[in-house]
PANU-287089 format. One record per residue (C-alpha): residue number from 1; residue in one letter; x, y, z. Coordinates in Angstrom, 2 decimals, padded with zeros to 5 digits. Example, Ala and Ser with C-alpha at 12.3 -4.5 7.8 and 13.67 -1.06 7.14 Angstrom:
{pos:1 code:a east:012.30 north:-004.50 up:007.80}
{pos:2 code:s east:013.67 north:-001.06 up:007.14}
This chain:
{pos:1 code:m east:142.10 north:053.78 up:064.93}
{pos:2 code:s east:144.09 north:053.38 up:061.44}
{pos:3 code:s east:146.34 north:056.07 up:060.92}
{pos:4 code:s east:145.97 north:055.27 up:057.05}
{pos:5 code:i east:142.54 north:056.13 up:057.02}
{pos:6 code:i east:141.98 north:059.19 up:059.60}
{pos:7 code:e east:145.82 north:060.82 up:057.63}
{pos:8 code:r east:144.19 north:059.91 up:053.91}
{pos:9 code:n east:140.97 north:061.96 up:054.69}
{pos:10 code:h east:141.96 north:064.10 up:057.41}
{pos:11 code:v east:139.31 north:062.86 up:059.91}
{pos:12 code:n east:138.43 north:064.72 up:062.83}
{pos:13 code:v east:135.37 north:063.46 up:065.61}
{pos:14 code:l east:134.55 north:065.96 up:068.41}
{pos:15 code:g east:131.52 north:066.92 up:070.10}
{pos:16 code:e east:129.33 north:064.97 up:072.42}
{pos:17 code:g east:126.46 north:062.77 up:072.41}
{pos:18 code:s east:125.18 north:059.42 up:071.29}
{pos:19 code:q east:124.14 north:060.04 up:068.19}
{pos:20 code:t east:126.61 north:060.77 up:065.44}
{pos:21 code:i east:126.49 north:063.35 up:062.34}
{pos:22 code:i east:128.85 north:063.34 up:059.62}
{pos:23 code:f east:129.42 north:066.52 up:057.49}
{pos:24 code:a east:130.56 north:065.66 up:053.67}
{pos:25 code:h east:132.08 north:068.48 up:051.72}
{pos:26 code:g east:131.35 north:069.58 up:047.77}
{pos:27 code:f east:133.66 north:069.76 up:045.22}
{pos:28 code:g east:135.90 north:072.86 up:046.05}
{pos:29 code:s east:135.42 north:072.86 up:049.22}
{pos:30 code:d east:136.57 north:071.12 up:052.25}
{pos:31 code:q east:135.44 north:070.30 up:056.13}
{pos:32 code:t east:136.11 north:073.99 up:056.84}
{pos:33 code:a east:133.05 north:074.87 up:055.21}
{pos:34 code:w east:130.61 north:073.09 up:058.04}
{pos:35 code:r east:132.11 north:075.29 up:060.42}
{pos:36 code:h east:128.51 north:077.19 up:061.94}
{pos:37 code:q east:127.15 north:073.91 up:061.74}
{pos:38 code:v east:129.64 north:072.30 up:063.76}
{pos:39 code:a east:129.45 north:075.14 up:066.50}
{pos:40 code:a east:125.94 north:074.46 up:066.44}
{pos:41 code:f east:125.53 north:070.74 up:066.89}
{pos:42 code:s east:129.07 north:069.44 up:069.03}
{pos:43 code:p east:127.27 north:070.25 up:072.47}
{pos:44 code:n east:124.82 north:067.64 up:071.78}
{pos:45 code:f east:126.39 north:065.63 up:068.78}
{pos:46 code:r east:128.93 north:063.65 up:068.37}
{pos:47 code:i east:130.46 north:065.11 up:064.86}
{pos:48 code:v east:132.73 north:063.41 up:062.22}
{pos:49 code:l east:134.43 north:065.50 up:059.94}
{pos:50 code:f east:136.63 north:064.67 up:056.54}
{pos:51 code:d east:138.48 north:066.21 up:053.30}
{pos:52 code:h east:137.32 north:063.71 up:049.86}
{pos:53 code:v east:140.85 north:062.63 up:048.87}
{pos:54 code:g east:142.24 north:065.57 up:046.70}
{pos:55 code:a east:140.57 north:068.28 up:048.83}
{pos:56 code:g east:141.52 north:070.34 up:051.81}
{pos:57 code:k east:144.21 north:068.58 up:054.52}
{pos:58 code:s east:143.48 north:065.13 up:052.95}
{pos:59 code:d east:146.68 north:062.66 up:052.23}
{pos:60 code:f east:147.02 north:064.15 up:048.21}
{pos:61 code:s east:149.05 north:061.22 up:047.58}
{pos:62 code:a east:146.54 north:059.00 up:048.16}
{pos:63 code:y east:144.89 north:060.29 up:044.50}
{pos:64 code:s east:145.01 north:058.74 up:041.86}
{pos:65 code:p east:142.82 north:059.15 up:038.52}
{pos:66 code:r east:142.43 north:055.58 up:038.02}
{pos:67 code:r east:141.13 north:054.79 up:041.95}
{pos:68 code:y east:138.47 north:057.71 up:041.78}
{pos:69 code:s east:137.47 north:057.39 up:038.04}
{pos:70 code:s east:134.36 north:057.15 up:039.55}
{pos:71 code:i east:132.09 north:058.48 up:042.82}
{pos:72 code:y east:131.95 north:054.82 up:044.09}
{pos:73 code:s east:135.61 north:054.98 up:045.08}
{pos:74 code:y east:134.60 north:058.29 up:047.22}
{pos:75 code:a east:131.62 north:055.97 up:048.71}
{pos:76 code:e east:133.91 north:053.40 up:049.79}
{pos:77 code:d east:135.86 north:055.93 up:051.20}
{pos:78 code:l east:133.01 north:057.06 up:053.39}
{pos:79 code:l east:132.41 north:053.48 up:054.35}
{pos:80 code:d east:136.07 north:052.70 up:055.15}
{pos:81 code:l east:135.59 north:055.87 up:057.59}
{pos:82 code:c east:132.68 north:054.15 up:058.80}
{pos:83 code:n east:133.72 north:051.06 up:059.53}
{pos:84 code:e east:137.05 north:052.43 up:061.09}
{pos:85 code:l east:135.01 north:054.73 up:063.84}
{pos:86 code:k east:132.62 north:051.72 up:064.19}
{pos:87 code:l east:129.88 north:054.48 up:063.31}
{pos:88 code:t east:126.36 north:052.87 up:062.94}
{pos:89 code:k east:122.88 north:054.51 up:062.49}
{pos:90 code:s east:124.53 north:057.97 up:061.80}
{pos:91 code:i east:123.19 north:061.13 up:060.03}
{pos:92 code:v east:124.82 north:061.91 up:056.47}
{pos:93 code:v east:124.46 north:065.82 up:055.67}
{pos:94 code:g east:126.28 north:065.56 up:052.10}
{pos:95 code:h east:126.97 north:068.63 up:050.39}
{pos:96 code:s east:126.61 north:068.86 up:046.75}
{pos:97 code:v east:129.03 north:065.57 up:045.10}
{pos:98 code:s east:128.82 north:064.39 up:048.93}
{pos:99 code:g east:124.75 north:063.83 up:048.15}
{pos:100 code:m east:125.18 north:060.95 up:045.84}
{pos:101 code:v east:128.48 north:059.53 up:047.88}
{pos:102 code:s east:126.28 north:058.80 up:050.56}
{pos:103 code:l east:123.36 north:057.57 up:048.59}
{pos:104 code:l east:125.86 north:054.92 up:047.24}
{pos:105 code:a east:127.61 north:054.12 up:050.79}
{pos:106 code:a east:123.76 north:053.65 up:051.77}
{pos:107 code:l east:122.88 north:051.37 up:049.02}
{pos:108 code:v east:125.84 north:049.19 up:050.08}
{pos:109 code:e east:125.77 north:049.34 up:053.59}
{pos:110 code:p east:122.71 north:050.86 up:054.70}
{pos:111 code:d east:123.18 north:049.79 up:058.52}
{pos:112 code:c east:125.62 north:052.36 up:058.57}
{pos:113 code:f east:123.04 north:055.13 up:058.37}
{pos:114 code:s east:119.83 north:056.11 up:059.73}
{pos:115 code:k east:119.36 north:059.79 up:057.24}
{pos:116 code:l east:120.62 north:060.92 up:054.79}
{pos:117 code:i east:120.40 north:064.72 up:054.19}
{pos:118 code:f east:121.08 north:066.49 up:050.79}
{pos:119 code:i east:122.13 north:070.14 up:050.43}
{pos:120 code:g east:122.40 north:071.01 up:046.70}
{pos:121 code:a east:122.64 north:067.09 up:045.62}
{pos:122 code:s east:122.31 north:065.81 up:042.13}
{pos:123 code:p east:121.82 north:063.02 up:040.66}
{pos:124 code:r east:122.81 north:063.86 up:036.70}
{pos:125 code:y east:123.69 north:067.52 up:036.08}
{pos:126 code:l east:123.13 north:066.87 up:032.17}
{pos:127 code:n east:119.97 north:067.66 up:030.51}
{pos:128 code:d east:118.33 north:064.57 up:028.59}
{pos:129 code:v east:115.08 north:063.78 up:027.11}
{pos:130 code:g east:112.94 north:064.17 up:029.66}
{pos:131 code:y east:115.28 north:065.10 up:032.49}
{pos:132 code:y east:116.49 north:068.59 up:033.18}
{pos:133 code:g east:119.65 north:068.35 up:034.82}
{pos:134 code:g east:121.22 north:072.40 up:034.29}
{pos:135 code:f east:123.59 north:072.03 up:031.76}
{pos:136 code:e east:124.46 north:071.05 up:028.30}
{pos:137 code:q east:127.55 north:068.92 up:027.09}
{pos:138 code:s east:128.91 north:071.94 up:025.52}
{pos:139 code:d east:128.20 north:074.14 up:028.92}
{pos:140 code:l east:130.61 north:071.70 up:030.56}
{pos:141 code:d east:133.23 north:071.27 up:027.74}
{pos:142 code:a east:134.01 north:074.88 up:027.91}
{pos:143 code:l east:134.12 north:074.87 up:032.07}
{pos:144 code:y east:136.71 north:072.16 up:031.30}
{pos:145 code:e east:138.51 north:074.01 up:028.92}
{pos:146 code:a east:138.35 north:077.74 up:031.07}
{pos:147 code:m east:139.81 north:075.06 up:033.97}
{pos:148 code:a east:142.47 north:073.62 up:031.64}
{pos:149 code:t east:143.74 north:077.24 up:030.31}
{pos:150 code:n east:143.88 north:078.99 up:033.73}
{pos:151 code:y east:143.10 north:077.06 up:036.58}
{pos:152 code:y east:143.42 north:080.32 up:039.39}
{pos:153 code:a east:141.62 north:082.99 up:037.03}
{pos:154 code:w east:138.67 north:080.17 up:036.36}
{pos:155 code:a east:138.62 north:079.57 up:040.50}
{pos:156 code:s east:138.23 north:083.05 up:040.71}
{pos:157 code:g east:135.73 north:083.19 up:038.29}
{pos:158 code:f east:133.61 north:080.28 up:039.28}
{pos:159 code:a east:133.08 north:081.05 up:042.73}
{pos:160 code:p east:130.97 north:084.22 up:042.73}
{pos:161 code:l east:128.62 north:082.47 up:040.57}
{pos:162 code:v east:128.56 north:079.40 up:042.40}
{pos:163 code:m east:128.00 north:080.86 up:045.84}
{pos:164 code:g east:125.75 north:083.45 up:044.83}
{pos:165 code:n east:125.42 north:086.38 up:047.30}
{pos:166 code:p east:127.10 north:089.20 up:045.70}
{pos:167 code:d east:126.14 north:091.38 up:048.30}
{pos:168 code:k east:128.62 north:089.03 up:050.32}
{pos:169 code:p east:131.82 north:088.98 up:048.03}
{pos:170 code:e east:134.27 north:087.90 up:051.20}
{pos:171 code:l east:132.02 north:084.25 up:050.62}
{pos:172 code:a east:132.95 north:084.25 up:047.27}
{pos:173 code:t east:136.80 north:084.61 up:047.93}
{pos:174 code:e east:136.77 north:082.29 up:050.83}
{pos:175 code:y east:135.35 north:079.62 up:048.52}
{pos:176 code:a east:137.77 north:080.65 up:045.19}
{pos:177 code:n east:140.73 north:080.20 up:048.03}
{pos:178 code:t east:139.58 north:076.19 up:048.76}
{pos:179 code:l east:138.95 north:075.45 up:045.07}
{pos:180 code:s east:142.65 north:076.90 up:044.31}
{pos:181 code:a east:143.84 north:074.60 up:046.96}
{pos:182 code:i east:143.12 north:071.97 up:045.35}
{pos:183 code:r east:146.08 north:070.74 up:042.63}
{pos:184 code:p east:144.57 north:072.08 up:039.54}
{pos:185 code:d east:145.09 north:068.36 up:038.01}
{pos:186 code:i east:142.97 north:066.74 up:040.68}
{pos:187 code:a east:140.10 north:069.52 up:040.07}
{pos:188 code:q east:139.54 north:068.86 up:036.57}
{pos:189 code:a east:139.65 north:065.06 up:036.93}
{pos:190 code:v east:137.76 north:065.29 up:039.48}
{pos:191 code:s east:134.95 north:067.93 up:038.32}
{pos:192 code:k east:134.66 north:065.77 up:034.77}
{pos:193 code:v east:134.31 north:062.43 up:037.18}
{pos:194 code:i east:131.22 north:065.06 up:038.75}
{pos:195 code:f east:129.54 north:066.81 up:035.65}
{pos:196 code:q east:129.62 north:063.56 up:033.73}
{pos:197 code:s east:128.08 north:061.48 up:036.44}
{pos:198 code:d east:124.74 north:059.80 up:036.15}
{pos:199 code:h east:123.34 north:058.00 up:039.15}
{pos:200 code:r east:119.52 north:058.24 up:038.09}
{pos:201 code:a east:119.06 north:054.92 up:038.44}
{pos:202 code:e east:120.56 north:054.35 up:041.48}
{pos:203 code:l east:117.21 north:056.87 up:043.02}
{pos:204 code:p east:114.55 north:054.21 up:043.75}
{pos:205 code:r east:117.04 north:051.52 up:045.28}
{pos:206 code:l east:117.68 north:054.02 up:048.45}
{pos:207 code:k east:115.94 north:052.66 up:051.62}
{pos:208 code:v east:117.37 north:055.27 up:053.94}
{pos:209 code:p east:115.38 north:058.06 up:054.82}
{pos:210 code:t east:116.42 north:061.08 up:053.07}
{pos:211 code:i east:115.83 north:065.11 up:053.31}
{pos:212 code:i east:116.41 north:067.31 up:050.24}
{pos:213 code:l east:117.30 north:070.40 up:050.96}
{pos:214 code:q east:117.00 north:072.92 up:047.85}
{pos:215 code:s east:117.97 north:076.69 up:048.18}
{pos:216 code:s east:116.94 north:078.74 up:044.99}
{pos:217 code:d east:119.15 north:080.27 up:042.75}
{pos:218 code:d east:121.38 north:077.53 up:042.49}
{pos:219 code:i east:123.69 north:077.45 up:039.16}
{pos:220 code:a east:124.84 north:074.05 up:039.70}
{pos:221 code:v east:121.54 north:072.71 up:040.37}
{pos:222 code:p east:118.13 north:073.81 up:039.77}
{pos:223 code:l east:115.13 north:073.26 up:041.70}
{pos:224 code:q east:113.37 north:070.79 up:038.76}
{pos:225 code:v east:116.64 north:068.58 up:040.13}
{pos:226 code:g east:115.49 north:068.58 up:043.86}
{pos:227 code:e east:112.04 north:067.57 up:042.42}
{pos:228 code:y east:113.14 north:064.95 up:040.39}
{pos:229 code:m east:115.03 north:063.09 up:043.33}
{pos:230 code:n east:112.02 north:063.20 up:045.67}
{pos:231 code:d east:109.97 north:061.88 up:043.02}
{pos:232 code:k east:112.49 north:058.47 up:042.33}
{pos:233 code:i east:113.78 north:058.46 up:046.18}
{pos:234 code:p east:110.77 north:056.22 up:047.94}
{pos:235 code:n east:111.45 north:057.70 up:051.45}
{pos:236 code:s east:111.80 north:061.45 up:050.84}
{pos:237 code:q east:111.02 north:064.79 up:051.47}
{pos:238 code:l east:111.99 north:067.68 up:049.40}
{pos:239 code:i east:112.48 north:070.95 up:051.40}
{pos:240 code:p east:112.98 north:074.60 up:050.25}
{pos:241 code:i east:115.25 north:076.93 up:052.39}
{pos:242 code:p east:115.02 north:080.58 up:051.58}
{pos:243 code:a east:118.74 north:080.63 up:050.88}
{pos:244 code:k east:120.68 north:081.46 up:047.48}
{pos:245 code:g east:123.10 north:079.70 up:045.91}
{pos:246 code:h east:125.20 north:076.27 up:045.75}
{pos:247 code:l east:126.99 north:076.82 up:049.29}
{pos:248 code:p east:123.76 north:077.61 up:051.42}
{pos:249 code:h east:125.34 north:076.59 up:054.69}
{pos:250 code:i east:127.94 north:079.04 up:054.48}
{pos:251 code:s east:126.05 north:081.90 up:052.61}
{pos:252 code:a east:123.20 north:081.71 up:055.06}
{pos:253 code:p east:124.55 north:079.35 up:058.31}
{pos:254 code:d east:121.70 north:080.03 up:060.31}
{pos:255 code:v east:118.76 north:079.28 up:057.67}
{pos:256 code:v east:120.62 north:075.57 up:057.28}
{pos:257 code:t east:121.40 north:074.74 up:060.68}
{pos:258 code:n east:117.81 north:075.41 up:062.08}
{pos:259 code:t east:116.56 north:073.21 up:059.12}
{pos:260 code:l east:118.71 north:070.93 up:059.56}
{pos:261 code:v east:117.44 north:071.17 up:063.63}
{pos:262 code:q east:114.21 north:070.45 up:062.65}
{pos:263 code:c east:115.17 north:067.42 up:060.00}
{pos:264 code:i east:117.22 north:065.63 up:062.61}
{pos:265 code:a east:114.40 north:065.98 up:065.31}
{pos:266 code:a east:111.72 north:064.65 up:063.08}
């Protein structure tokens, strides 16, 4: 196993089983976000966890704004990981931006994956003619400005909005902590790459079976986005889940885990 890829993405492999599940985290998070699902699935599945470069315990020296100027670079990293671990027909559970990361990877090497499961994924965050992504450019410009002005204050304010579930403030604190662990310059650059991206044109090309899990009251991804993806991805299924916020795997872990069990068994 090449130490470079394993260290670069802080890769961890655990659990037993012939079927592999790759859990891929979203922006501002890291692999620890999947702890509830790992506990549930590791007795019967091989689990692969990793941190995107710039997040968690990844090798921050591997990050450069030029290298990671698009989501395609993260897809290349995912394929590197699959190649390194000799993974084929794996299930990928991708949260937020990792939904599009796994989609782009599956377009290049479809045999690496048997199923993609999106949680809170979006092909485009900006509204467009005939498309509702949830954000105007002025909204995003204000977000970037707030990040640049005082990143840590922004993180502590942004986390509760994204997490939702105000009755569980400790969850927002957890997310604020993982956001604050990212170098501010990296967080600002990555957020622009994500929020300014547009991968709508790639959706119809996806051949790997895809399940779209959609929670309610998700400030980052409105229901219309899930419906749009389900309409454009040929072999897809949209499953609304009884959970609120953008990180339901943390805020409603049992709901997400039980839904994943059904998705994987189908």
